[in-house]
N, C-alpha and C positions, 0 to 999 in steps of 0.2 A: 209405255209411254217412249220415245223417241231419241234418246239425244236430252232431254230435258232436264238442267240443272233443277231449276224450280217455277214453278205451275205461274204463281206469281210475278217472277220478273219475266215471263214468258208473255202474261199479259199486257205487262205494262209495256213492251213492246211493240207489241199488236193496235195497242193503243194510240203509239204514234207512228207507227210505217208498215201498219195494216189498210187494206180495203176501204173503203166506209163503211160497209155492214161490221165488217170485223172490227173499226175502231169505235165503235158503238156499241156493239154487241161487249170489246174487254173494256169501255168505261164503265159500262150497265156493273157488270162483272163486280170490277175492283171495290165500284159506289156504294154496293151490298152484297158482300159474301153470302154473307147470311141464307139470302134466297136466294142467289144463283147456285150454291152447294143443296138448295133442298126443292125449288119447285122440276118442277115437269117441261118438258120441252118444251111444249106449245105455252106453257106460263111465262120464259123467258121470249121466244117468242115476240108473243103480245106484247110484254111489256115495252118494248122496242117498233113493234112494226116490223116484221120481216120473219121466211115463209123458217118451216121448221128445218128443213133442207138447208138453211143456210145457217142454221144453230148444228147443224153437223157438219154442215165445214171448216166452220169457226173451230170447234174441237178438235178435229180433223187437223186444222192448219196449226193447232199447239202442238202438234204430234201425239195427239189423244188418240184412242183405237176409235172411240165415238164418245158422244153425250154422258153417260153410263162412267168410258175411265175418266173422262175430265170432270167431271162430280166424285169421284174415289179418290184423284190428285185434290182438288181444290179442299174438299173436305178434311184428307191429308195437309193439305199445308197453312188451314185455318188452326186445328189441332194442336198442331207444331208451334205456331206464332203464338196463338194463343196464352202459353207457357210464359211468352216473355212481354205481355201485356195486362197481365194482373199484377197489383202490390205486391203480392208474397215474394 
C-alpha cells in the first residue's frame, strides 16, 4: 500500500471527494465492512451496479495494488478496530 495511513480514513476521504462511482463504492464499503472484506469482486460490483474494472480502479485509487490487497488491508483494519469496539 502506497503511503496509506489508514484504509478507513482513505475510504472516508473518497466517500466525500471521489468520483461518483468511487463515492458509491466507498459508501457501500463503509456501510458494510464485513461484506466488502469477504465478497468477490463481482459481488461488490453487482451490489452497486458498477463494472469489475471500476472496483479494481477504486482499490488502486486507495493506494492498493488491487482488490486482493484492498481486502487484506480492510480485513486488517476490521481486526484492529474490533478490539476497541468490544466491551472487554
